[in-house]
N, C-alpha and C positions, 0 to 999 in steps of 0.2 A: 570801382577800384580795379586797376589793371595789374597783371603779373608782369614783372620785369625779367629781362634776360640779358645775358652777355653772349659774346660770340667766341667760339673756340675753333681751332683748326684741327683737322684730322687727315691722315693719309687715306685716300680713297682706295678701294679694292680694284684689281685689274678690270673687273666688269664695269666699274664706274669710271674708267679711263686712267686710273693710276695717279691722278693729280691730287693736290691738296684741296680738300673741300672745307667749306665753312658751315658750321651748324650752330643753332641756338642752344644755349645751356642755361638752365634755370639759375637766376641770381641766388647766391647763397643767402639763406635766411635762417633765423634761429628755429630750432625744433621746439614746438609748443607741447607742453605736458597737458593733456586734456583734463586731468583731475585738478591740476593747479589752476587752469583756466576757469573751471567751474567754481573755484574758491575765490576768484578775483572779482573786481567790480564790474567787469564786462560779461559776467556769466550769463548763460542762457537760462530762461525759466525752465525748471525741471521739476518733475514729481518726486525726485529722489535727491538726497543731499550728496555732497562730495564724498562724505564718509561711506555712504551706501554705494556710491559709484565705485569706490575702491574695492569694496567687498564683492560687488557684481563682477568687476574685472578679474578679481582673483578666482571667482567661481568659473568664469569663462575659460581662464587659463587652465584650470584643473580639468575641465571637460575636454579642451583641446588636446592636452597631453595624454589623457586617458584614451581618446579615440585615435590620435595620430600614432601612438605607440603600437596600435594594432594595424597601422597602415591605412587607416581610413582618412578621407578628406573631411574637413569640418567647415560647415557653412554658418556664418553669422548673418542672419537676415538683415538686409539693408546695407551690409558692409561688404561681404564677399566670401570667397571660399579659399581655404588654406590647404595645401598639399605638401607632403614631404618631397624633397629633391634628393636623389641618391647619386653617389659618385663612387667610382671604383673601376676595376677591370674584370673582364670575363675571360676565362681560359677553358680549354677543352682537355679533359683528362679521361683516358679510357672510354672515349665516346660520350662523355657526359659533360655538361656545362658546369663550371664552378666559378664562384665569385672570388676575387682576390682584393682584399681591403675594400669591400663594399661597405659604405657608411653613409649616414645622413649628412648631406652637405649643406642643407639649408631648407628654407620653406618658400614654396612658390605661392603667390597670391593672385587670385583672379577676382577683380572687383565685381560687386553686384552691378547688374546691367543699368539699373536706375541711377546708382551712385556714379558710375562711369559717365553716363549721359549728362548728368549735372556738372561733373568736373570738366567734361569736354566743352561745355558751354561757357566756361570762364573766359573772360576777356584778357588777351595778352597784348601788351604794348608792342607796337611794330618798330619802336626805336630802341636800340640796345642801351642798356644801362652801363654807365662808366666807359671804360676803354672799349673802343669799337672792335678791335681785333686783338685777341690774346694769343701770343705766339705759342706754338706747341710746347717748346721747352719750358716756358714760364708756367704753362698749365701742368706739365709733368712735375716740375719742382714744387709747385703749390700743393698738388694732391699727395705726392709722396711725403712731403714735410708734414702735412696734416696726419697722414697714416702713422708715421714714426713718432708723432707726438703722443699717440695712444698705444702703440705696439713696439716692443723691442725688436721683434721680427715679424715679417708679413708673409702671406701666401699668395698664390695665384688668385684665389677667390677674393682675398682682401683688395687686391688691385682692381679686379673687375667691378666690385661694388664701389670702390673709390671713384671710378670713372662712370658710375651710375649705369652700368651695363651697356654703355655705348660702344665698347670695344669687344670684338669677338674674342673667344678664347685663344685663337691663333695669334691675334694682334697683341694680346696681353703677353703671351709667351715670347713673342719677338721683341717686345719692349723690354721685358725683364732680361732677356739674353743680351740685348744691346747695352743696357745699363751695367751689366756685369762686365762686358767687354771693355766698356769705357772706364771701369774702375770706380763707379759710383755706388754699386751694390756688391755685396759679398754673398755668394750662394752657400747655403748650408744644406747638405743632404742631396739626394738624387730623386729623379722621377716625381711621382705625385706627392712624395714626402718633402719636396724641396721647400725651404724657407729662405728668406732674404733679410739681411740687415744692412744698414747704410755703412758705406766706407767712411772713415774719419774725414770730416770736413764737408760732408754732403748731407743734404736733406735735414739740416738743423742739428746735426750731430758732430 
């Protein structure tokens, strides 16, 4: 079985020559619920039932929350290591460093070395699936429409994850600013608290 991909355009950085570059993007596929999979006809042989798997996952979540609340990283053997990601600003007051709006922004995941090795051995088809080249504007419309199908307003972080972390934070900021200038997005708030909602007639609204 081969993994399929589509082709997307992106603007290259000055170091890359500043021209439009083409890059492969994983074909959109459904998200598989591991528990539901183990309840189905294609389930793998296992020493535990799907119900026991649910309880085991619940126990793992409690352990992860217990340890990450203390700032610890958590390793799931054979899966990988999870670490908190912080976001915020640092300022100096009276010669001391202080945080301003420092908060947990997300979770970073580092896959287990053996798991990563096996994933990297997957076969990827060398022929694009479907349309050969998807214009950047079509790509933007598709991803933002999907975002606003789930969110009334979005943040900088939402956009980065919607583009599968292929855009740098600076590129995301530039894109959001452009869409605001073009009247396709409406900005709410300032700085790191900024949120965005679609202007009427844009992104499925």
